[in-house]
C-alpha positions as CSV (number, residue, x, y, z in Angstrom):
1,M,-14.7,-1.9,-45.0
2,K,-12.1,-2.9,-42.4
3,S,-9.1,-0.6,-42.2
4,K,-5.7,-2.1,-43.2
5,N,-4.0,0.0,-40.5
6,I,-3.2,-2.4,-37.6
7,F,-3.5,0.5,-35.2
8,E,-7.2,1.2,-36.2
9,L,-9.0,-0.4,-33.3
10,D,-12.2,-2.3,-33.5
11,P,-15.0,-0.4,-31.8
12,E,-16.6,-3.5,-30.4
13,R,-13.7,-5.0,-28.4
14,L,-10.5,-4.3,-26.5
15,A,-7.3,-3.8,-28.4
16,T,-5.8,-6.7,-26.5
17,T,-8.3,-9.3,-27.9
18,D,-9.1,-10.5,-31.4
19,E,-12.5,-11.5,-32.8
20,H,-12.1,-14.9,-31.2
21,G,-11.3,-13.6,-27.7
22,N,-7.6,-14.5,-27.9
23,R,-5.0,-12.2,-26.5
24,V,-3.4,-9.7,-28.9
25,Y,0.1,-8.7,-27.6
26,L,1.0,-5.1,-27.5
27,Y,4.3,-3.6,-28.6
28,P,4.1,0.0,-27.4
29,E,6.7,2.3,-29.0
30,D,9.1,4.4,-27.0
31,V,8.5,8.2,-26.8
32,K,10.4,11.2,-25.8
33,G,9.0,14.4,-24.3
34,I,8.6,16.6,-21.2
35,W,6.1,14.2,-19.6
36,K,8.3,11.2,-20.2
37,T,11.2,13.0,-18.6
38,R,9.2,13.9,-15.5
39,R,7.8,10.4,-15.1
40,K,11.3,8.9,-15.5
41,I,12.7,11.0,-12.7
42,F,9.8,10.2,-10.5
43,Y,9.9,6.5,-11.3
44,W,13.6,6.2,-10.4
45,F,13.0,8.1,-7.2
46,L,10.3,5.5,-6.2
47,I,12.5,2.5,-7.3
48,V,15.5,3.8,-5.3
49,L,13.2,4.5,-2.3
50,Y,11.7,1.0,-2.5
51,L,15.1,-0.7,-2.7
52,V,16.9,1.4,-0.2
53,V,14.4,2.1,2.7
54,P,14.6,-1.4,4.3
55,W,18.4,-1.1,4.6
56,F,18.2,2.1,6.6
57,Y,18.4,1.3,10.3
58,I,17.3,3.7,13.0
59,N,18.0,2.8,16.6
60,G,19.2,-0.6,15.4
61,K,15.9,-1.3,13.6
62,P,14.8,-1.0,9.9
63,A,13.2,2.3,9.0
64,L,10.1,0.3,7.9
65,M,9.3,-3.3,8.7
66,I,6.0,-5.2,9.1
67,N,7.1,-8.4,10.9
68,I,4.0,-10.6,10.6
69,F,5.7,-13.6,12.4
70,K,6.6,-11.6,15.5
71,R,3.6,-9.3,15.2
72,E,5.8,-6.2,15.1
73,F,5.4,-3.0,13.1
74,T,8.5,-0.9,13.0
75,V,8.6,2.7,11.5
76,L,11.4,5.2,11.9
77,G,13.0,3.3,14.8
78,S,9.8,2.9,16.8
79,T,8.2,-0.6,17.2
80,L,4.6,-1.4,17.8
81,H,4.0,-4.9,19.1
82,G,0.9,-7.1,18.6
83,V,-0.8,-4.3,16.7
84,E,-4.6,-4.5,17.1
85,P,-6.7,-5.2,14.0
86,I,-8.5,-1.9,14.4
87,L,-5.3,0.0,13.7
88,F,-4.8,-1.9,10.4
89,F,-8.4,-1.3,9.4
90,L,-8.1,2.4,10.2
91,I,-4.9,3.0,8.3
92,V,-6.1,1.0,5.2
93,A,-9.5,2.8,5.2
94,S,-7.8,6.2,5.5
95,G,-5.5,5.2,2.6
96,I,-8.4,4.1,0.4
97,F,-10.3,7.4,0.9
98,F,-7.2,9.5,0.5
99,I,-6.5,7.8,-2.9
100,A,-10.2,8.5,-3.7
101,F,-9.6,12.2,-2.9
102,I,-6.5,12.3,-5.1
103,T,-8.5,10.6,-7.9
104,S,-11.3,13.1,-7.6
105,L,-8.8,15.9,-8.2
106,F,-6.2,14.4,-10.6
107,G,-7.9,11.3,-12.0
108,R,-6.0,8.1,-12.4
109,V,-2.6,9.6,-11.5
110,W,-1.7,6.7,-9.2
111,C,-1.8,4.3,-12.2
112,G,0.4,6.3,-14.4
113,W,2.8,7.8,-11.9
114,A,3.1,5.6,-8.8
115,C,1.7,2.1,-9.3
116,P,4.6,-0.4,-8.8
117,Q,3.3,-2.3,-11.9
118,T,3.7,0.8,-14.1
119,V,6.9,2.0,-12.5
120,F,8.9,-1.3,-12.8
121,I,7.5,-2.3,-16.3
122,Q,8.1,1.1,-17.9
123,T,11.5,1.8,-16.3
124,I,13.2,-1.6,-16.1
125,F,11.4,-4.5,-17.8
126,M,10.5,-2.8,-21.1
127,K,14.0,-1.2,-21.2
128,V,15.6,-4.6,-20.9
129,E,13.2,-6.0,-23.5
130,S,14.1,-3.2,-26.0
131,I,17.8,-3.7,-25.4
132,I,17.6,-7.5,-26.1
133,E,14.8,-7.8,-28.6
134,G,14.9,-4.3,-30.2
135,K,12.3,-1.6,-30.7
136,A,8.6,-2.2,-31.0
137,R,8.5,-3.2,-34.7
138,Q,11.5,-5.5,-34.2
139,R,9.8,-7.2,-31.2
140,R,6.6,-7.8,-33.1
141,E,8.5,-9.3,-36.0
142,L,10.6,-11.5,-33.7
143,D,7.4,-12.9,-32.1
144,Q,5.8,-13.5,-35.4
145,A,8.9,-15.2,-36.9
146,P,9.4,-18.9,-36.7
147,Y,11.7,-20.3,-34.0
148,S,15.4,-20.0,-34.8
149,I,18.7,-19.9,-32.9
150,N,18.5,-16.1,-32.8
151,K,15.0,-16.1,-31.4
152,I,15.6,-18.7,-28.8
153,L,18.8,-17.0,-27.6
154,R,17.1,-13.6,-27.4
155,K,14.0,-14.9,-25.6
156,S,16.1,-17.0,-23.2
157,L,18.3,-14.1,-22.3
158,K,15.4,-11.8,-21.8
159,W,13.6,-14.2,-19.4
160,L,16.8,-14.9,-17.6
161,V,17.3,-11.2,-16.9
162,F,13.6,-10.9,-16.0
163,T,14.0,-13.7,-13.5
164,A,17.1,-12.1,-11.9
165,M,15.3,-8.7,-11.6
166,S,12.2,-10.4,-10.2
167,L,14.2,-12.2,-7.6
168,H,15.8,-9.0,-6.4
169,I,12.4,-7.2,-6.3
170,A,10.8,-10.1,-4.4
171,H,13.6,-10.4,-1.9
172,T,13.3,-6.7,-1.2
173,F,9.6,-7.1,-0.7
174,V,10.1,-10.0,1.7
175,G,12.7,-7.9,3.5
176,Y,10.0,-5.5,4.5
177,F,8.4,-8.3,6.5
178,I,11.4,-9.9,8.2
179,G,14.2,-7.3,7.9
180,P,16.7,-7.2,5.1
181,R,19.7,-8.1,7.2
182,E,18.0,-11.1,8.6
183,L,16.9,-12.1,5.1
184,F,20.4,-11.7,3.8
185,Y,21.8,-14.2,6.4
186,I,18.9,-16.5,5.7
187,T,19.8,-16.6,2.1
188,M,23.3,-17.8,3.1
189,N,21.8,-21.0,4.5
190,A,20.0,-23.9,2.8
191,P,16.4,-23.3,1.8
192,S,15.2,-26.2,4.0
193,E,16.3,-24.3,7.1
194,N,13.8,-21.6,6.4
195,L,11.4,-23.4,4.1
196,G,8.4,-21.1,4.7
197,I,10.3,-17.9,3.9
198,F,11.9,-19.6,0.9
199,I,8.5,-20.7,-0.5
200,A,7.0,-17.2,0.1
201,T,9.9,-15.5,-1.7
202,M,9.7,-17.9,-4.7
203,I,5.9,-17.3,-5.0
204,A,6.5,-13.5,-4.9
205,T,9.2,-13.9,-7.5
206,L,6.9,-16.0,-9.8
207,V,4.0,-13.5,-9.4
208,I,6.3,-10.6,-10.3
209,L,7.9,-12.4,-13.2
210,L,4.7,-13.4,-14.8
211,D,3.0,-10.1,-14.1
212,F,5.7,-7.7,-15.2
213,G,7.1,-9.9,-17.9
214,W,4.0,-11.4,-19.5
215,F,0.6,-10.4,-18.1
216,R,1.4,-6.6,-18.0
217,E,-1.5,-4.5,-19.3
218,Q,-3.9,-7.3,-18.7
219,F,-3.7,-6.7,-15.0
220,C,-4.7,-3.1,-15.5
221,I,-7.5,-4.0,-17.8
222,I,-8.9,-7.1,-16.1
223,A,-7.7,-7.5,-12.5
224,C,-6.9,-4.1,-11.0
225,P,-9.7,-3.0,-8.6
226,Y,-8.6,0.7,-8.7
227,G,-9.5,0.9,-12.4
228,R,-13.1,0.1,-11.4
229,M,-13.1,2.4,-8.4
230,Q,-12.0,5.4,-10.4
231,S,-15.3,5.7,-12.1
232,V,-16.9,6.3,-8.7
233,A,-14.3,8.7,-7.4
234,M,-14.0,10.9,-10.6
235,D,-16.4,13.5,-11.9
236,E,-16.5,16.1,-14.6
237,N,-13.9,18.2,-12.7
238,S,-11.3,15.4,-12.4
239,L,-8.2,15.7,-14.5
240,V,-7.8,13.1,-17.3
241,V,-5.7,12.7,-20.3
242,S,-8.0,13.9,-23.0
243,Y,-8.2,14.6,-26.7
244,D,-9.4,18.0,-27.9
245,V,-12.2,17.0,-30.2
246,K,-13.1,20.5,-31.3
247,R,-9.6,21.2,-32.4
248,G,-8.7,17.8,-33.8
249,E,-11.8,16.9,-35.8
250,P,-12.5,16.2,-38.6
251,R,-9.2,14.3,-38.9
252,R,-7.1,14.3,-42.0
253,G,-8.3,11.9,-44.6
254,T,-11.9,12.0,-43.5
255,D,-14.2,11.3,-46.4
256,G,-16.0,14.3,-47.9
257,V,-14.0,16.9,-45.9
258,E,-11.8,19.4,-47.7
259,R,-8.2,19.8,-46.6
260,T,-8.9,23.4,-45.5
261,N,-11.7,22.2,-43.2
262,E,-9.7,19.4,-41.5
263,G,-8.7,19.6,-37.8
264,D,-5.2,19.4,-36.4
265,C,-5.3,15.6,-36.0
266,I,-3.5,14.1,-39.0
267,N,-4.5,10.5,-38.1
268,C,-0.9,9.4,-37.6
269,Y,-1.9,6.9,-34.8
270,N,1.2,7.8,-32.8
271,C,-1.0,8.2,-29.7
272,V,-2.2,4.6,-30.2
273,K,1.3,3.2,-31.0
274,V,2.8,4.4,-27.7
275,C,-0.2,3.4,-25.4
276,P,0.8,0.7,-23.0
277,T,-2.8,-0.5,-22.7
278,G,-3.6,-0.2,-26.4
279,I,-6.4,2.3,-26.4
280,D,-7.2,5.2,-28.8
281,I,-7.4,8.2,-26.5
282,R,-9.3,10.0,-29.3
283,R,-12.4,7.9,-28.4
284,G,-12.7,9.7,-25.1
285,T,-11.9,8.8,-21.4
286,Q,-11.7,5.0,-21.1
287,L,-11.4,2.5,-18.3
288,E,-8.2,1.2,-19.7
289,C,-6.4,4.6,-19.7
290,I,-3.8,4.7,-16.9
291,A,-2.9,8.4,-17.5
292,C,0.7,7.6,-18.2
293,T,0.9,10.7,-20.6
294,Q,2.7,8.8,-23.3
295,C,0.1,9.9,-25.9
296,I,0.6,13.5,-24.8
297,D,4.3,13.4,-25.7
298,A,3.7,11.5,-28.9
299,C,1.1,14.0,-30.1
300,D,3.1,17.1,-29.0
301,D,6.0,15.8,-31.0
302,I,3.9,15.6,-34.1
303,M,2.4,19.0,-33.5
304,T,5.8,20.5,-33.1
305,K,6.9,19.1,-36.5
306,L,3.8,20.5,-38.1
307,K,4.4,23.9,-36.4
308,K,1.1,23.7,-34.7
309,P,0.4,24.4,-31.0
310,K,0.9,21.5,-28.5
311,G,-2.0,20.3,-26.4
312,L,-4.1,18.4,-28.9
313,I,-3.9,15.7,-26.3
314,K,-3.4,17.0,-22.8
315,Y,-4.3,16.9,-19.1
316,S,-7.8,18.4,-18.8
317,S,-11.2,17.9,-17.3
318,E,-14.5,17.1,-18.9
319,N,-15.8,20.6,-18.0
320,E,-12.8,22.3,-19.6
321,I,-13.2,20.2,-22.7
322,N,-16.8,21.4,-22.9
323,G,-15.7,25.0,-22.4
324,K,-16.8,25.2,-18.7
325,P,-14.6,26.3,-15.8
326,R,-13.1,23.5,-13.7
327,K,-13.8,23.4,-10.0
328,L,-10.7,22.3,-8.1
329,I,-12.5,21.5,-4.9
330,T,-15.9,19.8,-5.1
331,A,-18.4,18.3,-2.6
332,R,-17.2,14.9,-3.6
333,S,-13.5,15.6,-2.9
334,I,-14.4,17.3,0.4
335,V,-16.3,14.2,1.5
336,Y,-13.4,12.0,0.6
337,I,-10.8,14.0,2.5
338,V,-13.0,14.5,5.5
339,I,-13.6,10.7,5.8
340,S,-9.8,10.1,5.3
341,I,-9.0,12.7,8.1
342,F,-11.5,11.0,10.4
343,F,-9.9,7.6,9.9
344,V,-6.4,9.1,10.4
345,S,-7.5,10.9,13.6
346,S,-9.1,7.7,14.9
347,F,-5.9,5.8,14.1
348,I,-3.8,8.3,16.0
349,Y,-6.2,8.2,18.9
350,F,-6.2,4.4,19.2
351,L,-2.4,4.3,18.6
352,N,-1.8,6.7,21.5
353,A,-4.2,4.7,23.7
354,S,-2.3,1.5,22.8
355,T,1.1,2.9,23.8
356,N,-0.1,3.4,27.4
357,L,0.4,0.6,29.9
358,Q,-2.6,-1.7,29.7
359,L,-3.7,-3.8,32.7
360,V,-5.9,-6.9,32.7
361,F,-6.6,-8.7,36.0
362,L,-7.6,-12.3,35.4
363,R,-9.0,-14.0,38.5
364,A,-7.8,-17.4,39.5
365,K,-10.0,-20.4,39.5
366,N,-10.6,-20.2,43.3
367,P,-12.2,-16.7,43.9
368,F,-10.6,-16.3,47.3
369,T,-8.8,-18.1,50.1
370,V,-9.3,-17.6,53.9
371,I,-6.3,-17.8,56.1
372,D,-5.2,-16.9,59.6
373,E,-8.3,-18.6,61.1
374,G,-10.7,-16.3,59.1
375,R,-8.9,-13.0,59.9
376,T,-7.4,-12.6,56.4
377,V,-8.8,-13.1,52.9
378,V,-6.5,-13.6,49.9
379,N,-7.6,-12.9,46.3
380,N,-5.3,-14.4,43.6
381,F,-5.0,-12.8,40.1
382,T,-2.9,-13.2,37.0
383,L,-2.1,-9.7,35.8
384,K,-1.4,-9.2,32.1
385,M,0.5,-6.0,31.4
386,S,1.1,-4.8,27.9
387,H,2.1,-1.7,26.0
388,Q,3.4,-0.5,22.6
389,G,6.8,0.8,21.9
390,D,10.2,0.1,23.6
391,Q,9.7,1.9,26.9
392,E,10.8,0.0,30.0
393,F,8.8,0.1,33.2
394,K,9.8,-0.6,36.8
395,V,6.5,-0.6,38.7
396,N,5.0,-0.8,42.1
397,F,1.3,-1.4,42.9
398,S,-0.8,0.4,45.5
399,I,-4.5,1.1,46.4
400,R,-5.8,4.5,45.5
401,E,-8.5,4.8,48.1
402,P,-6.9,6.5,51.2
403,E,-9.1,4.6,53.7
404,L,-8.0,1.2,52.3
405,K,-4.3,1.9,51.7
406,N,-3.2,0.4,55.0
407,Q,-5.9,-2.4,55.0
408,I,-5.0,-4.1,51.7
409,T,-1.6,-5.5,51.0
410,I,-0.6,-6.2,47.4
411,V,2.0,-9.0,47.0
412,T,4.0,-9.8,43.8
413,Q,6.8,-12.3,43.2
414,V,9.3,-9.5,42.4
415,H,9.2,-6.0,43.9
416,P,9.3,-3.8,42.0
417,T,8.1,-5.5,38.9
418,I,10.1,-4.9,35.8
419,L,8.4,-4.7,32.4
420,N,11.0,-4.7,29.6
421,T,9.0,-6.6,27.0
422,P,5.8,-5.7,25.1
423,E,3.8,-8.1,27.3
424,K,4.2,-9.7,30.6
425,K,2.2,-11.8,33.0
426,V,2.7,-11.7,36.8
427,V,0.9,-13.3,39.7
428,V,-0.7,-10.7,42.1
429,F,-2.1,-11.4,45.6
430,F,-4.4,-9.1,47.5
431,K,-4.5,-9.7,51.3
432,F,-7.1,-7.9,53.4
433,D,-9.4,-8.1,56.4
434,P,-12.8,-9.4,55.4
435,A,-14.3,-6.6,57.4
436,I,-13.7,-4.2,54.5
437,L,-16.0,-6.2,52.2
438,V,-19.6,-5.1,51.7
439,T,-21.9,-8.1,51.1
440,G,-18.9,-10.2,50.1
441,T,-17.4,-7.8,47.6
442,R,-15.5,-4.5,47.4
443,K,-14.4,-2.6,44.3
444,V,-11.0,-0.9,44.7
445,T,-8.7,1.0,42.3
446,V,-5.1,-0.2,41.7
447,E,-2.5,2.4,40.8
448,V,0.7,1.5,39.0
449,F,3.7,3.7,39.9
450,D,6.7,3.7,37.7
451,E,9.9,4.3,39.6
452,M,11.8,5.3,36.4
453,T,9.5,8.2,35.5
454,K,8.2,8.8,39.1
455,M,4.7,8.9,37.7
456,I,1.5,6.9,37.9
457,V,1.3,5.2,34.5
458,A,-1.9,3.2,34.8
459,T,-4.9,2.6,37.0
460,Q,-7.4,-0.3,37.0
461,E,-10.4,-1.2,39.1
462,V,-10.5,-4.6,40.7
463,D,-13.3,-6.5,42.4
464,L,-12.2,-8.1,45.6
465,V,-14.3,-10.9,47.0
466,G,-14.6,-12.9,50.1
467,P,-17.1,-14.7,52.4
468,A,-20.4,-12.9,52.8
469,R,-21.0,-11.7,56.3
């Protein structure tokens, strides 16, 4: 017989779908408790960090900016130009394995404590919704009621506020890519003057509005890839929000069980009522659980009223639930952190290499020119110089080999050559006596001396060619 309790979930389908596959909207109730207080503090810290960081300028540059259009990555006042794809791959890969490491230890803590979706919905969007439409039961009754002036006004006001919040969040997000000050001045002009940025901002606003305002738990359940990855990263030692079956069962009201033999669970469904993804944590660890700890606070409140110990629902591991000791560090977590450290180390190595002055000699179409009635050969190159960061160079070129220093002349348009941009191309001529060539070619080493630091900042081998003797 089907339970009349609307919070009794069907064992064959998700709480967010009915027997026909249609969406069932959730109305999670609010809860108070120690875990809610901790999350609230942490949520607001993340929100303020997200909104404020772009506005902090160091050395005249945003504290963090990824300018795709100019191919610049600025962090803490330092700018990397034309960042190579390998650097992005390494930092993304290291982040993935670091999250896997954290998941192997603490379960789905990212979803419940740091995911932007959870943070903004729990802290801002649902708060606004409860202020305008009321508590969970009132919101449910309002949605089920026929349209009226009251319902239209409340819904319109809610979505108007949602839109304003989404616009602000989206503009901050776009500010990370072009700089908040520049974005502020752009918004003062007509959209047609910066149509690409305007369209990107409106798309971001629409995505945020629909996701945070309407799609909500469906993203966690259906679309989020991390929810699928957690099953691979977690094991029996990972922390999860869990129900103590031995203590809680059999629940109050179980058929054929005397009152004195019942467990501590009184079947109040408060853990289900507050769950933002609509699960019953008493059915064990589930893919839809985002470890938000709402059910812990709800259950602890009931246990306190019943004068029973807290912790019927708590952070625990599968081993601890089964009476076994929990291993904090396992082979799985060691593998994840080692791989993450490897990628981070590789990132630092490639980053350091990219900050050095890089030289690429591109030979002209004509390999060489003979002048002075055959007494001098000229090789023409286009030299591409590049480096990361904001350092300025004032360089001279010379030949390293002592026996060739006085026999090869290096000619540039400007002497010394000033490099004050991330990349510069200059024309370089090598003039020499063909007698130094061996079978028409000679490999030499070019040194680049920086007059500002009084140091050799780069070396590069170059093949000089001429007529074969």
